[in-house]
C-alpha positions as CSV (number, residue, x, y, z in Angstrom):
1,M,-21.9,32.4,-4.4
2,L,-19.6,32.3,-7.4
3,P,-17.1,35.0,-8.0
4,T,-17.5,37.4,-11.0
5,K,-16.8,35.3,-14.1
6,K,-13.7,36.4,-16.0
7,H,-12.7,35.1,-19.5
8,R,-12.9,31.6,-20.8
9,I,-9.3,30.2,-20.9
10,A,-7.8,26.9,-21.9
11,L,-5.1,24.9,-20.0
12,I,-3.6,22.4,-22.3
13,S,-1.8,19.3,-21.0
14,V,-1.8,16.7,-23.8
15,D,0.1,14.1,-21.8
16,G,-1.0,14.8,-18.3
17,D,-4.7,14.2,-17.7
18,P,-6.0,16.5,-14.9
19,A,-8.8,14.1,-14.2
20,A,-6.4,11.0,-14.0
21,E,-5.7,9.1,-10.8
22,I,-2.4,10.3,-9.6
23,G,0.3,7.6,-9.3
24,Q,-0.4,5.9,-12.5
25,E,2.3,5.7,-15.1
26,E,3.4,9.2,-16.1
27,A,0.7,10.7,-13.9
28,G,2.3,12.8,-11.2
29,G,3.1,16.4,-10.5
30,Q,2.1,17.8,-13.8
31,N,-1.4,16.3,-13.5
32,V,-1.7,17.8,-10.0
33,Y,-0.5,21.2,-11.1
34,V,-2.9,21.5,-14.0
35,R,-5.9,20.3,-12.0
36,Q,-5.2,22.4,-9.0
37,V,-4.4,25.5,-11.0
38,G,-7.6,25.0,-12.9
39,Y,-9.7,24.6,-9.7
40,A,-8.0,27.7,-8.1
41,L,-8.4,29.9,-11.2
42,A,-12.1,28.8,-11.4
43,G,-12.4,29.9,-7.8
44,Q,-11.2,33.3,-8.8
45,G,-13.8,33.6,-11.6
46,W,-12.1,32.3,-14.7
47,Q,-14.0,29.8,-16.9
48,V,-11.4,27.1,-17.2
49,D,-11.3,24.3,-19.8
50,M,-8.5,21.8,-19.3
51,F,-7.6,19.9,-22.5
52,T,-5.8,16.5,-22.6
53,R,-5.9,13.4,-24.8
54,Q,-8.1,10.4,-24.4
55,N,-6.1,7.4,-23.4
56,H,-8.8,4.8,-22.8
57,P,-12.0,4.2,-24.9
58,E,-14.3,4.2,-21.8
59,Q,-13.1,7.6,-20.6
60,P,-15.8,10.3,-20.7
61,T,-15.1,13.1,-23.1
62,I,-15.9,15.8,-20.6
63,V,-15.5,15.7,-16.8
64,Q,-17.2,18.6,-15.1
65,H,-15.2,19.2,-11.9
66,E,-16.8,22.4,-10.7
67,P,-19.3,24.9,-12.3
68,L,-16.4,26.8,-14.0
69,C,-13.9,24.1,-14.4
70,R,-13.9,20.9,-16.6
71,T,-11.5,18.5,-18.3
72,I,-12.0,17.9,-22.0
73,R,-10.4,14.8,-23.6
74,L,-9.6,15.0,-27.3
75,K,-8.6,12.3,-29.7
76,A,-4.9,12.1,-30.4
77,G,-3.9,8.7,-31.6
78,P,-5.5,5.4,-30.4
79,A,-7.4,5.6,-27.1
80,E,-4.7,3.9,-25.1
81,F,-1.7,4.7,-23.0
82,I,1.1,6.1,-25.1
83,G,4.4,7.1,-23.6
84,R,5.4,10.8,-23.9
85,D,8.3,10.0,-26.2
86,N,5.9,8.5,-28.7
87,L,3.2,11.1,-28.7
88,F,4.6,13.8,-31.0
89,H,3.2,12.5,-34.3
90,H,-0.3,12.4,-32.9
91,L,-0.3,16.1,-32.0
92,P,-1.7,17.4,-35.4
93,E,-4.8,15.3,-34.6
94,F,-5.1,16.9,-31.2
95,I,-4.9,20.4,-32.8
96,A,-7.6,19.5,-35.3
97,E,-9.8,18.2,-32.5
98,F,-9.2,21.4,-30.5
99,Q,-10.2,23.6,-33.5
100,A,-13.3,21.4,-34.1
101,F,-14.3,21.9,-30.4
102,Q,-13.9,25.6,-30.7
103,Q,-16.0,25.7,-33.8
104,E,-18.7,23.5,-32.3
105,Q,-18.8,25.7,-29.2
106,G,-18.9,28.9,-31.2
107,F,-15.9,30.7,-29.6
108,Q,-12.1,30.9,-29.6
109,Y,-10.0,31.0,-26.5
110,P,-8.1,34.3,-26.2
111,L,-5.5,32.7,-23.9
112,I,-4.0,29.3,-23.5
113,H,-1.6,28.0,-20.8
114,T,0.3,25.0,-22.1
115,N,2.1,22.4,-20.0
116,Y,5.1,20.3,-21.0
117,W,6.9,20.6,-24.3
118,L,4.4,18.5,-26.3
119,S,1.6,21.0,-25.4
120,S,3.9,24.0,-26.1
121,W,4.2,22.7,-29.7
122,V,0.4,22.5,-29.9
123,G,0.2,26.1,-28.7
124,L,2.8,27.4,-31.1
125,E,0.9,25.8,-34.0
126,L,-2.5,27.2,-32.8
127,K,-0.9,30.7,-32.7
128,K,-0.3,30.3,-36.4
129,Q,-4.0,29.6,-37.0
130,Q,-5.8,32.1,-34.7
131,P,-5.0,35.1,-32.5
132,L,-4.3,34.0,-28.9
133,I,-2.0,34.6,-26.0
134,Q,0.2,31.7,-24.9
135,L,1.8,31.0,-21.6
136,H,3.8,27.9,-20.9
137,T,5.0,25.9,-17.9
138,Y,7.8,23.4,-18.8
139,H,7.5,20.9,-15.9
140,S,10.9,19.5,-17.0
141,L,13.6,20.6,-19.5
142,G,15.0,18.2,-22.1
143,A,18.5,19.7,-21.7
144,V,18.5,18.8,-18.0
145,K,16.8,15.4,-18.4
146,Y,19.1,14.2,-21.2
147,S,22.2,15.2,-19.4
148,A,21.3,12.7,-16.6
149,I,20.4,9.6,-18.7
150,S,22.3,7.4,-21.1
151,D,19.4,6.1,-23.1
152,I,18.5,9.3,-25.2
153,P,15.2,8.9,-27.1
154,A,14.9,9.6,-30.8
155,I,12.6,12.5,-30.1
156,A,15.3,14.3,-28.0
157,S,16.5,16.7,-30.8
158,M,12.9,17.7,-31.6
159,R,12.1,18.4,-27.9
160,I,15.2,20.5,-27.5
161,A,14.3,22.6,-30.6
162,V,10.7,23.0,-29.5
163,E,11.6,24.1,-26.0
164,K,13.9,26.7,-27.4
165,A,11.3,28.0,-29.9
166,C,8.8,28.1,-27.0
167,L,10.9,30.2,-24.7
168,E,11.8,32.6,-27.5
169,S,8.2,33.1,-28.9
170,V,5.4,32.6,-26.3
171,D,4.0,35.5,-24.4
172,R,5.2,34.3,-21.0
173,V,7.0,31.3,-19.7
174,I,6.2,30.4,-16.1
175,A,9.2,29.1,-14.1
176,T,8.3,27.4,-10.8
177,S,11.5,28.3,-9.1
178,P,14.6,30.6,-9.5
179,Q,16.6,27.5,-10.2
180,E,14.4,26.5,-13.1
181,Q,14.6,30.0,-14.5
182,E,18.4,29.8,-14.3
183,H,18.4,26.5,-16.2
184,M,16.2,28.0,-18.9
185,R,18.6,30.9,-19.4
186,R,21.7,28.8,-19.3
187,L,20.5,25.7,-21.2
188,V,17.6,26.8,-23.4
189,S,17.8,30.5,-24.5
190,T,18.7,34.0,-23.2
191,K,15.6,35.3,-25.1
192,G,12.0,35.4,-24.1
193,Q,10.1,36.6,-21.0
194,I,10.0,34.5,-17.8
195,E,7.9,35.0,-14.7
196,I,8.5,33.0,-11.5
197,V,5.3,31.5,-10.1
198,P,5.8,28.5,-7.7
199,C,3.7,25.4,-7.6
200,G,1.2,25.1,-4.8
201,T,-0.5,22.7,-2.5
202,D,-3.8,22.4,-0.8
203,I,-3.2,23.8,2.6
204,D,-6.7,22.9,3.7
205,K,-6.2,19.2,2.9
206,F,-2.8,18.7,4.5
207,G,-1.7,19.4,8.1
208,F,-5.0,18.8,10.0
209,I,-4.4,15.4,11.5
210,Q,-2.0,14.8,14.3
211,R,0.8,12.2,14.0
212,S,-0.6,10.0,16.7
213,A,-4.1,10.0,15.1
214,A,-2.7,9.3,11.7
215,R,-0.7,6.4,13.0
216,K,-3.7,5.0,14.7
217,E,-5.6,5.2,11.5
218,L,-2.9,3.4,9.5
219,G,-2.0,0.8,12.2
220,I,1.5,2.2,12.7
221,A,2.9,1.9,16.3
222,P,3.7,5.2,18.1
223,D,7.3,4.3,18.7
224,V,8.1,3.4,15.0
225,K,10.6,5.6,13.1
226,M,8.7,6.0,9.8
227,V,10.4,7.1,6.6
228,L,8.1,7.9,3.7
229,Y,8.5,8.1,-0.1
230,V,5.6,9.3,-2.3
231,G,5.7,9.3,-6.0
232,R,6.0,7.4,-9.3
233,F,8.1,4.3,-9.8
234,D,10.7,5.7,-12.1
235,Q,14.5,5.3,-11.9
236,R,14.9,9.1,-12.1
237,K,13.0,9.4,-8.8
238,G,15.9,7.8,-7.0
239,I,14.0,5.3,-4.9
240,E,17.0,2.9,-5.1
241,T,19.1,5.6,-3.4
242,L,16.6,5.8,-0.5
243,V,16.4,2.0,-0.1
244,R,20.2,1.7,0.1
245,A,20.4,4.7,2.5
246,I,18.0,2.9,4.9
247,A,20.3,-0.2,4.7
248,K,23.2,2.1,5.8
249,S,21.3,3.8,8.5
250,R,23.1,4.0,11.8
251,L,19.7,4.1,13.6
252,R,18.7,0.8,11.9
253,A,22.0,-0.8,12.9
254,S,21.5,0.2,16.6
255,L,17.9,-1.0,16.8
256,R,17.4,-4.3,18.5
257,D,13.9,-4.6,16.9
258,Q,14.2,-3.9,13.2
259,A,10.4,-3.4,13.1
260,N,10.9,-0.1,14.9
261,L,12.2,1.4,11.7
262,Q,9.7,1.4,8.8
263,L,10.2,2.5,5.2
264,V,7.0,3.2,3.4
265,I,7.2,3.4,-0.4
266,G,3.9,4.8,-1.7
267,G,3.0,4.8,-5.4
268,G,0.9,3.0,-7.9
269,Y,1.8,1.2,-11.1
270,R,0.3,-0.4,-14.1
271,P,1.0,-4.1,-14.7
272,G,3.1,-4.7,-17.8
273,H,4.4,-1.1,-17.9
274,S,7.7,0.5,-17.1
275,D,6.5,1.7,-13.6
276,A,5.7,-1.9,-12.7
277,N,9.1,-3.0,-13.8
278,E,10.7,-0.4,-11.6
279,C,8.5,-1.4,-8.7
280,D,9.7,-5.0,-9.1
281,R,13.3,-3.8,-9.4
282,I,13.0,-1.8,-6.1
283,A,11.4,-4.8,-4.4
284,S,14.3,-7.0,-5.4
285,I,16.8,-4.5,-4.0
286,V,14.7,-4.4,-0.7
287,A,15.0,-8.2,-0.6
288,E,18.7,-8.3,-1.5
289,L,19.5,-5.9,1.4
290,G,17.4,-7.7,3.9
291,L,14.9,-4.9,4.4
292,E,11.7,-6.8,3.7
293,N,10.6,-6.8,7.4
294,C,10.8,-3.0,7.6
295,T,9.6,-2.0,4.1
296,T,6.0,-1.7,3.0
297,F,4.5,-0.9,-0.5
298,P,1.0,0.4,0.2
299,G,0.3,1.1,-3.5
300,R,-1.2,4.3,-4.8
301,L,-2.0,6.7,-2.1
302,D,-5.2,8.5,-3.1
303,D,-6.4,11.9,-1.8
304,A,-8.4,10.3,1.0
305,I,-5.4,8.6,2.6
306,L,-2.4,10.6,1.5
307,P,-2.7,13.3,4.2
308,S,-2.6,10.6,6.9
309,Y,0.6,9.0,5.5
310,Y,2.4,12.4,5.4
311,A,1.3,13.2,8.9
312,A,2.3,9.8,10.2
313,A,5.9,10.0,8.9
314,D,8.9,11.2,10.9
315,V,10.5,12.3,7.6
316,C,9.6,12.4,3.9
317,V,12.4,11.7,1.5
318,V,12.5,13.1,-2.1
319,P,15.6,11.4,-3.6
320,S,15.0,12.5,-7.2
321,H,17.9,12.9,-9.6
322,Y,16.2,16.1,-10.8
323,E,13.0,18.0,-9.9
324,P,11.9,21.3,-11.5
325,F,9.9,22.0,-8.4
326,G,8.9,19.0,-6.3
327,L,5.3,18.9,-5.2
328,V,5.8,16.1,-2.7
329,A,8.2,18.3,-0.7
330,I,5.6,21.0,-0.1
331,E,2.8,18.5,0.6
332,A,5.0,17.0,3.3
333,M,5.9,20.4,4.7
334,A,2.2,21.4,4.7
335,S,1.7,18.3,6.8
336,R,4.4,19.4,9.3
337,T,6.7,16.6,8.2
338,P,10.4,17.5,7.6
339,V,11.9,16.7,4.2
340,V,15.2,15.2,3.2
341,A,15.7,15.9,-0.5
342,S,18.2,15.9,-3.3
343,D,20.1,19.2,-3.7
344,V,18.8,19.7,-7.2
345,G,16.4,21.9,-9.2
346,G,13.4,23.4,-7.5
347,L,14.0,21.4,-4.4
348,R,16.7,24.0,-3.6
349,F,13.9,26.5,-3.6
350,T,11.2,24.6,-1.7
351,V,13.3,23.0,1.1
352,V,15.3,25.4,3.3
353,P,18.3,23.5,4.7
354,E,18.3,23.2,8.5
355,V,15.0,25.1,8.6
356,T,12.4,22.9,6.9
357,G,14.5,19.9,6.2
358,L,17.9,18.9,4.7
359,L,19.3,18.8,1.2
360,V,21.9,16.2,0.2
361,P,23.7,15.3,-3.1
362,P,21.6,13.2,-5.4
363,K,22.4,9.5,-5.7
364,D,24.5,9.7,-2.5
365,E,23.1,7.0,-0.3
366,V,25.6,7.6,2.5
367,A,24.6,11.3,2.7
368,F,20.9,10.4,2.6
369,A,21.4,7.9,5.4
370,A,23.2,10.5,7.6
371,A,20.5,13.1,6.9
372,I,17.6,10.8,7.7
373,D,19.4,9.6,10.9
374,R,19.8,13.2,12.1
375,I,16.0,13.8,12.0
376,L,15.0,10.4,13.3
377,L,17.3,10.7,16.3
378,N,16.1,14.1,17.4
379,S,12.3,14.2,17.7
380,A,12.3,17.8,19.1
381,W,14.2,19.0,16.1
382,R,11.9,17.0,13.8
383,D,8.9,18.9,15.2
384,Q,10.7,22.2,14.9
385,L,11.5,21.5,11.2
386,G,7.9,20.4,10.6
387,E,6.4,23.6,12.1
388,A,8.7,25.8,10.0
389,G,7.8,23.8,6.9
390,R,4.1,24.4,7.5
391,Q,4.6,28.1,8.0
392,R,6.6,28.3,4.8
393,V,3.9,26.6,2.8
394,E,1.1,28.8,4.2
395,I,3.0,31.9,3.2
396,A,4.4,31.0,-0.2
397,F,2.8,27.8,-1.7
398,S,-1.0,27.8,-1.4
399,W,-2.9,27.2,-4.7
400,H,-4.8,30.4,-4.0
401,S,-1.6,32.4,-4.0
402,V,-0.5,30.6,-7.2
403,A,-3.8,31.4,-8.9
404,S,-3.7,35.0,-7.7
405,R,-0.3,35.5,-9.3
406,L,-1.4,33.8,-12.6
407,T,-4.5,36.0,-12.6
408,Q,-2.3,39.1,-12.5
409,I,-0.3,37.9,-15.4
410,Y,-3.3,36.7,-17.5
411,T,-5.2,40.0,-16.9
412,H,-2.1,42.0,-17.8
413,L,-1.7,40.1,-21.1
414,L,-5.4,40.1,-21.9
415,A,-5.9,43.8,-21.3
416,P,-4.8,45.0,-24.8
417,V,-7.0,42.3,-26.4
418,M,-10.0,43.3,-24.4
419,T,-9.4,47.0,-25.0
420,S,-9.1,46.4,-28.8
421,R,-12.5,44.5,-28.8
422,E,-14.2,47.2,-26.8
423,T,-13.0,50.0,-29.1
424,K,-13.6,48.2,-32.4
425,P,-16.3,50.1,-34.4
426,Q,-19.6,48.3,-34.4
427,V,-21.2,47.6,-37.8
428,A,-24.8,48.8,-37.9
429,A,-27.4,46.1,-38.5
């Protein structure tokens, strides 16, 4: 039985297709967030339309996920993959398509929740054309990203300006951690209204297969020490740091049989694109360090197999240079697998040091090696960290709890709009 239907709302994620296969180029945490938030909000009675751009001519325009939740793909430039830094000049077409869709359907959305800075610009422009409430989730901040890279794209100044305008003018900005909120206030603007609502994970999907069963399914021996990475092939994800940490592992040096230590680097890529180039670069470093016999690249880990990989691992490593939140960390924790992560951004919020895992300085391969060794050398402590991680996720990071908090915010913001509609004098026929 469906819950009582609330209002029709739009989640806008121009560059992150909620119906995309996770692990493709630039398809990661944002895509998961929008899709899972959409599902969970629909479960609480909202009629949810998730808008993105079409990036392949054979993609269906509408994907109906559930009775109250669908993905709608609009034209915005050629129907092909376009990197985020090159999408901005296609956004006016996206807005025109969105308006045409509303006109065709015969309604206007009273509330939109935009994701990433490109979508925030879309929302700000829409607010000039029709009455609506806008919420925004950044997913990453230009001010943080550009401080960590040397190759600054031409779009950088526009992004910085749009992110500032967004924080100062939308109805609510959703920060996924206290650390992200602090970055917004220090690096973007002291104005605007921020609510902290963490990301979530599917607690019913992860954590229901034992390590022994998962290893049997994957063909991994019971006595192997398994280190797992899950995510995109992107230099900012810090995979090189992890590989070099494994090369420095005291445990590896002490093992007579190198096969007893296994590094699994899970993630898909598209031939000819930047993620494929990064995969090739990582593979060359693996070969250079003599780790080929203990490193595997299983490719994209889809929803059917991902829970087994998390469960099979002794430790999951998130070596990102920066993460606003870090979905992989809570997916691993939900699977009762401890996490070693960079001491940055939202990872400081999700991972509790010495309780659910360990935090170490980003790009510090020696520190990562030491932290990984601590967990691999103490199976009892590994299990203790894993159980604590599961408990933390159940309490704080389920998608249901995320949707419940967003529902409170949406309902509060929509109340004056609905009251105004209800009290507006009716014109006699």
